[in-house]
N, C-alpha and C positions, 0 to 999 in steps of 0.2 A: 444637510437638508433639514436638520432639526429646527433651524431658525425660521424656515419658511412657514412651517405649520405650528410653530410654538405659540402658545398663548402667553399672556404677560407673566404669569408665575413660572411657566416652564423656562423662560429666559433666565431667571435668577437661579433656578434649579440646575440648569445646564452649566451656568457659570460656576456655581459652587462645586459641581461634580468635576469639571475640568481642573479647577484650582486645587481640589483635594488630590486628584490623580497626579498632578505635576508639582504639588507642594509649593504653590505660589499664592499670592494674595488674590482672593476672589475679585477685589476691586479692579485689578489689572485686566481680568477677563471681561468684566462688564464694560470697562473703558474701550477694550478692543471691539466689543459688540457695538458700542456707540459709534465708533469710528467707521465700522463696516456698514452700519445702517445709513450713516451720513453719506458715505461714498455711493451707496445705492440710490439715495434720494437725489444726489447731484446728477446721476446719470438719467434720472427721470425729469427733473426740473431744469437742468442745465448746469454744466460744469463751472460756469462763471459765477454762479450763486454761492453764497457762504451759508450752507445748510449745516445746522448743528443738531445733534440728537442727545437727549438726556433720558436715561432710564432710571426711574425711581427705584432706589435700593430696597424699599419695603414692598411696594405693590408690583413692581416689574413693568409699570406702564411706561411706554416709550413716547416722548414728546418731541415732535419735529419742529424746529424754528428756523426762520430765515433772518439773518442778521445783516444789517446795512450800517456802514460806518460813515460818520460825517467828516468830510475832508474839505480843504480849501478849494476855491473855484479852479485854480490853475493846476491842481493835483488830481483832478477827477479823471480816472482812467477806465474804471470798470463800472458801467452803469447798473450792473446787476447787484453789486455788493457795496457800492459807494454812492453817496449823494451829497450835494452841496448844502451849505448852511441855509440858503433860500429855500431849497426843496424840502429841507427837514422841518421848516417852520409849520408846514401843514400837518406834521405828526407830533411835534412837541413845541411848547411855548418858547423856550429860550435855548435853542440848540447851540452846542459848542463843538469845535473841531475835536474829534476823537470820541464823541458820544456815539452810542450804538442804539439803533432802532430795531426792536425785535418783533417779528410777526410769526404767529403760529401757522404752520402749513399742514395740509392733510397728510397723514402717514401714508407711506407707500407699501404696496405689496411686493415682496421679493420674488422676482422671476427666477428661472433656473440659472441664468448667467450671473445675475446679481447675487444670488445665494452662493454660487461657487466663489465669486469674488469676495464676498463677506467671509466665507469660510477661510480663504487664504489669508485675509487680514488678521483674523482671530488666531490662526495657527502661527503666523509670523510673530504677532505680539506675545503669544504664550511662549514661543521659542526664545524670544529675547529676554522675557522675564525669567525663564528657567536658567538662561546663561548668566544673567546678573546674579541670581541666587547662588549658583555654583561658584561664581567668582568671589562673592562676598563670604561664602562659607570657607573656601580654601585659602584665600589671600592671607588670613590671619594664622593659618596653620603652617605657613612656610617656615622652614627651620625646625620642623618636628618630624618624628617617625610615624609612619602610617602602615597599617597592614592592608593588603589587598589580595585579589584573586586574579591570576593571569587569564585574560580573555583570548588573546591571539598574538601572533608574532608577525610583524610587517617589516621586511627588509632588514632583519636583525634587531629592530626595535620592538620592545615588548609593550603591549597595551594592557594596562592593569585596571581592573574594576576596583575603585576605592570608595564604594558606597554610592553617594549621590553624584557620581561623575566618573570620568576616566582619567588616568594618568599615563604618561609615556616614559618608559625606562629606555633611554637611548642605548645603542650598541656600546658606546664608549663609557657609559655609566654602569655597566655590568662588571662584576668581578671576574677576572680571568676568562675562562671558557664556560661560564655558567650557561646552562640551557634550561628553558622552561617549557612546560606543556600546559595546554588549557586546563584550568581549574586548579593549578598548583598555587599554594599560598606563598606569598612573598612579602617580606618586610623591607620598606624603602624609606629613604630620607626625602622629604619634600624640599627640593632645591630652589624652585622658583615657580611662581604662579603669574601668568601673563594674560591680559585681556586681548584677545585677537579676534579678527573678523569672523572666523569660523567657530568662535566660542572660546571660553576660558581654557587655557592650556596649562596643565599641571605637570611640571617636569620633575621626574623622580631620579634618585641616584643611590647607588650602593658603593660608589668609589670615593665620595666626598669625605674629607677628614672629619667634617661635622657629624657624619653618620656614626663614626666610631665614638665621638664624644657623647652623642645622645645614647648610644648603647651602654656605655659605661655609666651614664647618669641613671639608666633604668636598673642596672645591676648593682650599683654601689650606692646605698642610701646616704652615705656621707657626702657624695658629690651632689646628689639631689638636694640635700639640706644646706649645701653651701659650706660645709666644714672643710671639704677638700675641693680645690679648684684645679681645673684642667687649663694649663697655661699655653700649651702648644701641641699640635698633632701633625705628624708627617707620615704619609702612607705610600707604599708601593702596593696597590690593591691586589689582594689574593696571595701576596708573597710575604711581605714584612712591613711592620709599622713601628713607630716610636711615639710615645705619648709622655709629655712632661706634666707632672702633678706637684702641687704644693699644699700643705695642710695649714689651715688657719688656727689649729689647735695643736699646741706643742706636744700634747699627750697622745696624739694619734699619728701613726706612721702612714703617710699617704701611699707609699708603694705597697705596703702590707695590706692596707684596706682594699686597694684595687685588685690585688691578687686573690684575696679571700682565703678561707679555710681550704687547705690542700689545692689551692688554685681554682676553686669552684667559680669565682666571679669572673676572672679573666678567661677561663675556659668557655664560659657561656658566650662571651663576645667572640672568641676565636671560632667557635662552632658556627656562629651566625655569619662570620666572614670567610667561610670555606677554608678554615685551617690557617688563616693569616697569622704568622708569628708576631707577637707584640712584646716590645721592650718597654717596660714602665720605668721612667726615669725621674728622679727627684729634681725639681726645678730649682735654680739658684740665680739670684740677681747678678752675681759675679759671672760675666760672660766666659772667662777661661774655665772656671770651675764647672759651669753648666756644660761646656763643650766636652770636658773630660768625661762627665757623666753620659753625655749623648753618644760618645764614641764607644761605649760599652758594647761588646765584651772586651775590646782592645784596651791595652794598658798604654798610658801616655807618659812620656818622660818630661816633656817641656811644652809650654804654650806661649806664643808671642802674639799679642793682639795689636793690630793697627786700626785704631778707631776711625781715623780719617778715611781710610780706604774701605772700611767695612770688611777687612780681611783678617784672617787668623792663621798663623802657622803652627802646626802641631808636629812635634818630634816624637817618634815612637821607636822602640827597640827594633833592630833589623828583622827579628823573627816575628814581630807583631804587625809588620807592614800589610801583609795580605789580609789579616783579620781586620785591621782598621779600615782598609779600603772596602772590603767585602766583595762578594761575587758581583762582577760587572759594575763595581763602584757603588753598590747599593748602600752599604753602611755609611760611607762618608757623604753620600748624596742625601740620605735621610737626616743625618746629623746637621747638614748644611741647611736643609729646609726647616728643621726644628729650631735652630738658633738664629736663622736669618743672616748668616755670615758665609763668605766664601772661605773655604778651608783648603789650605795647602798642606799636604802630608809629606814629611821628610823622615828618612831614617836617621839614626844617630850618626851613621857613617857619612851620609850626604851632608848633614848639617856641619859635621866636623870639617869636611872638605871645603864647604863654602866659607866657614870661618877662617880656615887657613888661607884661602884666596884673598879674603878681605884683609887679613893680617899682612899678607905679602904686598898688597896694593898700597896700604897705608905706610908700611915700612919704606917702600920705594919713594913715596911722596916726600917723606921727611929726609931721606938720603939725598934725593935730587935737589930739593929746594933749600935745605938747611945745611948742606955740605957736611952730613954726619956719616959715621961709619955704620955698618949694618947693626952691630950690637946695640949702639946707643939709640938708633931709630926704633929698634924692637922694644927697648925699654919704654920709650914714649908711648908706643902703641899699647903695650901691656898695661900702662897706667890709665888707659882709657882715652887718650888723645886721638881724635879722628881726622882733624884738619888743621890747617895753618892758623886759622882765626883763633882756635882754642889755645894754641901755643902763644900767639902774639898778645892776647888780651886777658889771659887768665891771671889770677892772683899769683904772685911769685911764690908764695908758700906752697902752692900745689906742685910747683916744679921742684922745690927743695926736698920733697919726700922721695924723689928718685935717687937711687944709690949713685954716689959720685958726682952729684950736682950741688955746687955751692952757689952763693949769690951772684958771683961774677959770671959763672957758667950760665945761670938762669937768665941774667941780663943779656948776655951775648946771644942766647937762643931766641929771646924775644925780639932783640934788635934785628937779627937775621930774618925772622918771620915777618916783621913789620916791613922791612925793606922789600921782600919778595911781594908782599901784598900790595904795597904802594906802587911798585913797578907794574904789577898786573892791573891795578886800578887805572893807572895812567894810560896803559895800552888799550884797555877796554873803552875808556872815555875817548881816546883818539879814534878808535874804530867807529864808535857811535857817531862822532861828529862827521867822520867821512861819509857815513850813511845818511847824514842830513838831520841829525837830532838838533832841536832848538834849545836855547838857553832855558826856556820856561820849564822844560822837563828835567834838564840837568840840575837846575837850582831847586827843584822840588824835593823836600825832605822825605826820608824814608826809603829812597831807592839807591842802591849801591851802583857804582859804575858798571859792574857786570850785568846787573838787572837792566840798566838803561841800554846796554849793548844788545841784550836779548830782545828787548822791546823794539829797538830800532830795526833789528833783523826781520821782525814781523810787521814792520810798517807803522809802528806806534812811535811818532817822532816829536810830538808836541804834548803840552799839558792837556789841550783840548782832546787829542786822540786818546790819551790815557783816561780822561774823565768819562769817555763813552764806553769804556770796557766794563764788562760784568765781572763780579768777584770770581765766578767759576772759570772765566776765561784766563784769569791770572793765576789762580791757585789750583785749578783743575778740579775734577769731581767725578761722580759716577752717574750714569744714566741707565735706567732699567727699561729694556725693550723686549716685549714678549717674555717677561719673566727672567731675562738674562741681563746681568750687569755688564755695562761697557764703560771703559775708562775714557774720560775726556782729559787730554793732556793740557796743562796750564802753561802759559808763557813763562811764569816765574816759579813753577812747581819745583824745578831742580834746586831752587834756593830755599826749600823747605818753608814756603810761605803758606800760611793757613788761610781758610776762607774768611775768618774774622779779620785778620790783618789786611787781606786784600780789600775787604769791604770798607774798612776804616780809611785806607789810602785813597780809594776811589771817591768816597764822600768828602774827604779833606780837599781833594783836587776840585771837586764840584763847588765846594764852598769858596775856595780861593778864586774861582772863575766867576763867582756870583750867580751860579745856576741854582744854588740851594741856599735858603735863608737859615742860618744856624738856630734862630729863635723858633722857627717852625719845627725843626728837628727836636729841640728840647721839649717843645709842647707835646709833640707826638710821643716822645719817650715818657714824659710824665703821665700822659693818658694811659699808656701801656702799663706803667707801674700801678696806676690807680685801679685798672682792670684786674691786675694780678692780686692786689690787696683785697679788692672786693670779692674775688673768687675764693681767696684764703679765708676771709671772714665767713663767707657762706659755708665753706667746708667745715670750719670750726663749729659754726652754729648747728 
């Protein structure tokens, strides 16, 4: 009701007081007052009229004006706020469409209902301005740590007072079984800030890996200064965590700096995280070396990396298996998150058994196809030969290093291998033609008869069919769904075809069919090279 009886100066004083209390721009409050007075004037003079109010920012005087806009004859709809060019000529000499005619009207006295309406408008505007201020303040603080005071708990979610607003710490963002009481102090990571209808929402977290990174940045000056860099963090909140660090200064030990004197630095982080055990690991560009570090405290005997599959096999001594896996798989799970690789752990006994099986399978392959005795077949496998193609097309010198093999024996071995392969090729091609494969695909270079047979079995029977395939459909790949990697089997994956080879074959087929212009490909490639060169020059500069 202050507006109803306020004199001109009191309007400005009221606006300044509200702005000071809500910590917003006084101009926004005055604009809200102008809007509320205009709404009250419309209820007095007619809602069809365009009534505007201007409050002088120095004197507080409110000026009420009626505005009418000049429109075309056929667009005239509202006689109270619009007029035609002809009608406007009595008010101005040369009216144009879009011109405005302004007349001052007597100010209105606010009645009880109008005053209440005005008050609602002002409160709404002030509330919106307050929300905008809160959003602008916190949006730039996302990704940082903030201290707050617990206000209340709602359905397991904790509402935290963070100064000029409130944050929400969801049930799944709390560490373990943490409980909070009103007025408890809490330190959280600002995970996200969103603008929503009910106001800005500040989402807090204590389980995010970034929370640990920020805590270490606060405790370790070398991380804050950029001398030591945190490369990766993996957490099982409240239980265990692994953090990989690297030093940009060879004279500073990154692990020692993070541990601190007598463990003081890491202990401060552990205390904040409710006793969460932290393994600090030196980061290494070499994936196998990094993985060996990540699996600490377990010892690793051997590492086999499969880059294409994004998988890694780790062989550990039998007595180290439980330590490497950890309780409920915790150690290997954290190591996998840290390295971004799928990890298969085998004991030395399991690996030995698998190698023996592979050895037996390859031995039988050579015995059956090359008509060799077991001893001679085992010699071939021991020298690293894994399939008939290697025997058939390898340099003769590589066969001569085997005990008891002379040039005549090597020639006979290769001849037998080639005969078997040729017979298999003829059979595969015959099967493919039976399935309806066209000559266009058979005569296309780069595909073996066995590959053509595999394609035909899946319905790819012409060069046009082949050209429509994607590279991953041929070579296979991996898809990540909800954080889990799933294998996509490729039609030619069993022939060890890589994604690059598949892509080259498909593009060659498209060029042969005239679907793609080679000149355009060369132009695109040269543009990519130019972009890379430009980026390199910028980096050097």
